[in-house]
C-alpha positions in Angstrom: 97.3 122.4 97.4 94.9 120.3 99.5 91.2 120.3 100.3 91.5 122.2 103.6 88.4 124.4 104.2 87.1 123.7 100.8 83.3 123.4 100.5 82.5 120.0 99.0 78.9 119.0 98.1 78.5 115.3 97.9 75.5 114.2 95.8 74.4 110.7 96.7 72.1 108.7 94.3 70.3 105.4 94.6 72.8 102.6 93.9 74.0 99.7 96.0 77.5 101.2 96.1 76.1 104.0 98.3 77.6 102.3 101.4 81.0 103.5 100.1 79.8 107.1 99.9 79.9 107.4 103.6 83.6 106.5 103.6 84.2 109.0 100.8 82.6 111.7 103.0 84.7 110.8 105.9 87.8 110.7 103.7 87.1 114.2 102.4 86.6 115.5 105.9 89.9 114.0 107.0 91.5 116.1 104.3 90.1 119.2 106.0 87.1 119.8 103.7 83.7 121.0 104.9 81.2 118.6 103.5 77.5 118.8 102.9 75.3 116.0 101.3 72.3 116.0 99.0 70.4 112.7 98.4 67.9 111.5 95.9 64.7 109.8 97.1 66.0 106.5 95.9 69.3 107.0 97.8 67.4 107.4 101.1 66.0 103.9 100.6 69.5 102.5 100.9 70.9 104.8 103.6 69.0 107.3 105.7 69.9 111.0 105.7 70.6 110.7 109.4 73.8 108.8 108.5 75.3 111.6 106.4 74.0 114.3 108.8 75.7 112.6 111.7 79.0 112.3 109.7 79.0 115.9 108.4 77.2 117.7 111.3 75.4 119.5 108.4 71.8 119.3 107.2 71.1 116.9 104.4 69.2 118.2 101.3 66.6 115.7 100.1 63.6 117.8 99.1 63.5 121.1 97.2 60.6 122.2 99.4 62.2 121.3 102.8 64.0 124.4 104.0 65.5 122.5 106.9 67.6 120.5 104.4 68.7 123.7 102.9 70.0 125.0 106.2 66.9 127.3 106.6 67.2 128.9 103.2 64.1 129.6 101.1 65.9 128.5 97.9 68.0 125.6 99.3 69.3 124.2 96.0 70.6 127.6 94.9 72.1 128.3 98.3 73.9 124.9 98.2 75.1 125.4 94.6 76.5 128.8 95.4 78.2 127.4 98.6 80.0 124.6 96.6 83.6 124.7 95.6 83.6 121.0 94.4 80.6 118.9 93.6 81.1 115.1 93.8 78.4 112.8 92.6 79.0 109.4 94.2 77.7 106.8 93.4 76.6 108.3 90.1 73.9 106.0 88.6 73.1 105.8 84.9 70.0 107.8 85.7 71.8 110.9 87.2 74.4 110.8 84.5 71.6 111.0 81.9 69.9 113.8 83.8 73.1 115.8 84.0 73.8 115.3 80.3 70.3 116.5 79.3 70.1 119.3 81.8 67.1 117.9 83.7 66.2 119.3 87.0 63.3 117.3 88.6 64.6 116.7 92.2 66.9 118.2 94.8 70.0 116.5 93.5 69.6 117.2 89.7 68.3 120.8 90.3 71.3 121.6 92.6 73.8 120.1 90.2 72.3 122.1 87.3 72.7 125.3 89.3 76.3 124.5 90.3 79.0 126.3 88.4 82.0 125.0 90.2 84.1 121.8 89.5 81.9 118.7 89.1 83.4 115.2 89.6 81.2 112.3 88.6 82.0 108.8 90.0 79.9 106.2 88.2 78.8 102.9 89.6 76.4 100.5 87.8 76.1 97.2 86.0 78.6 96.7 83.2 75.9 96.4 80.6 74.5 99.8 81.7 78.0 101.4 81.7 78.7 100.1 78.2 75.3 101.0 76.7 75.5 103.5 73.8 73.2 105.9 75.7 75.5 106.0 78.7 78.6 106.3 76.5 77.0 109.3 74.8 76.0 110.9 78.1 79.5 110.5 79.6 80.9 112.1 76.5 78.5 115.0 76.9 79.4 115.5 80.5 83.1 115.5 79.7 82.5 118.0 76.9 80.6 120.2 79.4 83.6 120.2 81.7 82.7 117.6 84.2 85.5 115.2 85.4 84.3 111.6 85.1 86.2 109.0 87.0 86.4 105.6 85.3 84.7 102.7 87.3 86.7 99.7 88.4 86.4 96.2 87.1 85.4 93.7 89.7 82.6 91.7 91.4 79.3 93.5 90.9 76.1 93.3 93.0 74.6 91.0 90.4 77.1 88.3 91.4 79.5 88.4 88.4 82.5 90.4 87.5 82.4 93.4 85.1 83.4 97.0 84.6 81.1 99.3 86.6 82.2 98.8 90.2 82.7 101.9 92.3 86.4 102.6 93.1 87.5 102.4 96.6 86.8 105.5 98.8 90.5 106.4 99.3 91.0 106.3 95.5 88.0 108.5 95.0 89.4 111.0 97.6 92.7 111.1 95.8 91.0 111.6 92.5 89.1 114.6 93.9 92.4 116.1 95.3 94.1 115.6 92.0 91.3 117.2 89.9 91.0 120.2 92.3 94.8 120.7 92.2 94.7 120.7 88.4 92.1 123.4 88.5 93.8 125.6 91.2 97.3 124.4 92.0 100.4 126.5 91.6 101.9 124.0 89.2 98.8 123.5 87.0 99.8 123.3 83.3 103.4 122.5 84.4 105.3 119.3 83.7 107.6 117.9 86.4 109.9 114.9 86.0 111.0 113.2 89.3 113.3 110.2 89.9 113.2 107.9 92.8 115.0 104.8 94.3 118.5 103.3 94.0 119.4 102.1 90.6 120.2 98.4 90.1 123.3 97.5 88.0 123.3 93.9 87.0 126.1 91.5 87.7 124.2 88.4 86.4 120.5 87.4 86.2 120.2 87.1 90.0 122.7 89.7 91.4 123.1 93.4 91.2 124.9 96.4 92.7 122.6 98.9 94.4 122.3 101.1 97.5 120.0 101.6 100.5 117.7 104.2 98.9 114.1 103.2 99.4 112.6 105.8 96.9 110.4 107.3 99.7 111.7 110.8 99.1 111.1 110.7 95.4 107.6 109.4 95.7 106.8 112.0 98.3 108.1 114.7 95.9 106.0 113.3 93.1 102.9 113.4 95.3 103.6 116.9 96.4 104.0 118.1 92.9 100.8 116.4 91.8 99.0 118.0 94.7 99.9 121.3 93.2 98.4 120.4 89.9 101.5 119.4 88.0 101.6 116.7 85.3 104.1 114.5 87.0 106.2 111.7 85.5 108.0 109.5 88.1 111.0 107.5 86.8 111.4 104.9 89.5 113.9 102.1 90.1 111.8 100.6 92.8 108.5 98.7 92.6 108.0 98.3 96.3 106.1 101.6 96.7 102.5 102.4 95.6 102.4 104.8 92.7 101.1 108.3 93.8 97.6 109.1 92.5 97.6 110.9 89.2 101.2 110.3 88.5 102.6 108.6 85.5 105.2 106.1 86.6 108.0 104.6 84.5 109.9 101.7 86.0 113.6 101.4 85.2 116.5 99.3 86.5 119.9 100.8 85.9 121.4 104.3 85.4 121.6 104.0 81.6 118.0 103.1 81.3 117.0 105.9 83.7 119.0 108.4 81.6 117.4 107.2 78.4 113.8 107.5 79.8 114.5 111.0 81.1 116.1 112.2 77.9 113.0 111.1 76.0 110.9 113.3 78.2 113.2 116.3 78.9 111.9 118.7 76.3 108.4 118.9 77.6 109.4 119.4 81.3 109.4 122.6 83.3 111.3 121.1 86.2 113.5 118.0 86.8 114.0 116.7 90.3 116.6 114.1 90.6 115.8 112.3 94.0 117.1 108.9 92.8 120.3 107.5 94.2 122.1 106.5 91.1 124.9 104.0 91.3 128.3 105.6 90.4 129.5 102.4 88.7 128.2 99.4 86.9 129.8 96.1 85.9 131.6 96.3 82.6 129.9 93.0 81.6 126.7 91.4 82.7 127.0 87.6 82.8 124.3 85.9 80.8 123.9 83.1 83.4 124.3 83.0 87.1 127.9 83.1 88.1 128.7 79.9 90.0 131.2 79.5 92.8 133.9 76.9 92.4 135.9 74.9 94.9 139.2 76.3 93.6 138.1 80.0 93.6 137.7 81.8 96.9 137.6 85.3 95.4 135.9 87.0 92.5 136.8 90.3 90.8 134.1 92.3 89.1 135.4 95.0 86.8 133.4 98.2 87.0 132.9 101.2 84.8 131.6 104.6 85.6 127.9 105.3 85.1 126.8 108.5 83.2 126.1 111.5 85.5 122.5 111.8 84.7 121.8 115.2 86.1 125.0 116.7 84.7 124.2 115.3 81.3 120.6 116.6 81.3 121.9 120.0 82.5 123.9 120.4 79.4 120.8 119.5 77.2 118.2 121.6 79.0 116.5 124.5 77.3 114.1 126.0 80.0 114.0 123.4 82.7 114.7 124.0 86.4 117.2 121.4 87.5 117.1 120.1 91.1 119.6 117.6 92.5 120.1 115.6 95.7 123.4 114.9 97.4 123.5 112.0 99.8 126.7 112.4 101.8 128.3 110.8 104.9 131.0 113.5 105.5 131.8 117.1 104.5 128.2 117.6 103.7 128.2 121.3 102.7 131.6 121.2 100.9 130.6 118.2 98.8 127.1 119.6 98.1 128.4 123.0 97.1 130.8 121.3 94.6 127.9 119.3 93.1 125.7 122.4 92.8 128.4 124.3 90.8 129.8 121.3 88.8 126.4 120.2 87.6 125.1 123.8 87.0 122.0 123.2 89.1 119.3 125.6 90.1 118.9 123.9 93.5 120.5 121.1 95.4 119.2 119.2 98.4 121.9 117.8 100.6 121.4 115.3 103.4 123.5 113.2 105.7 122.8 109.5 105.1 125.2 108.3 107.8 122.4 108.7 110.3 119.9 105.9 110.6 116.9 108.1 111.8 116.9 110.2 108.6 117.8 109.7 104.9 117.8 106.3 103.3 114.9 104.0 104.2 113.7 106.3 107.0 110.3 108.1 107.1 112.0 111.4 108.2 114.7 113.5 106.7 116.7 116.6 107.4 118.3 118.5 104.6 120.2 121.6 103.7 119.0 123.5 100.5 121.7 125.1 98.4 121.1 127.6 95.6 123.7 129.6 93.5 124.8 132.8 95.2 122.6 132.2 98.3 123.3 131.1 101.9 122.5 127.5 102.6 119.1 126.9 104.1 119.0 124.2 106.8 115.6 122.7 107.6 114.7 120.8 110.8 114.0 117.0 110.9 110.5 116.4 109.4 108.5 113.7 107.7 109.5 113.2 104.1 105.9 114.1 103.0 106.2 117.5 104.8 109.7 118.0 103.4 108.5 117.3 99.9 105.9 120.0 100.1 108.5 122.5 101.3 110.8 121.5 98.4 107.9 122.0 95.9 107.2 125.4 97.5 110.8 126.4 96.5 110.5 124.9 93.0 107.4 127.0 92.4 109.4 130.2 93.1 112.2 129.1 90.7 109.8 128.7 87.7 109.5 131.5 85.2 106.4 133.7 85.8 106.2 132.8 89.5 
């Protein structure tokens, strides 16, 4: 669930952070959105309407009585309000927040916003004292109660020359926030909870050594992103810290298989789907040395005694109540035979099998090729594709498995 062909009205107000608004507009357009801009008079003192008109190839609304800014309509603010799927106020000054909270309509921006019935996303930017002022706090609470989505400002260097909370988030972060909030309103997985795992677990030998595998976690992170893009409340249990957490996803960092199982069991009851993309180590050392194991002159070999790790997905499958269970099988030989056995043995609703012996797909690669297995159905082989694209296709299939779909 993306922003393709969505009508997004960007309302630009008079703050120094306006220079980032142009990048927000570009970012939304790169997502496939059709963007139009409305500006306050103060905003035009920082950046001219020509800038946003050139970016969007659309007229810019600045005056209620200028029908050119309203694309030739006699009531331009109503036309723009009716056209809008998503309204984004960026940067949102304390002034426009107060106007929206009180229902004021004294210029093109505030009047159009009051007439807009679609999703409103407010991205504040102001001095930290203004942001923390009781009046602003009350106004933000009112906007939230009225159904607007208010993005929290960042903490950082302000225009005044000192650090504080009130800085506009980076444009890419704002675009991700818009995508997330739109998905939560319209996505096929809205009101659903999805638990995803990612990465290769680390089983400690001593404080500086561990047993692991080549899994990068890219597939799990892509799946978490795809689920969030469909509006799901996503929890990602990850054994890697090398990747950036997807926007809007709760991330829980773990190390070994036992810790991963424990974190998943704590969250299982509230889930609608569990997608086990992590590569869990089959074994772990029986004992973890408290100090680094030192080599000695008279010892050329070392034996580490291992014990079997819990089968996380099989364990959860025996404890599930309503959850759809999806597993992964990373194989180097006999792909379909091994995958079919895992599907049946673990009582899964779907299993995704891939050949990790190839270097161009699977572990650490940006692309993957998989075969999807489901009980009593023929295997479905997909072509090689980017993991992000594959993740979206897997989520498509998870949607069809959920009750009521």
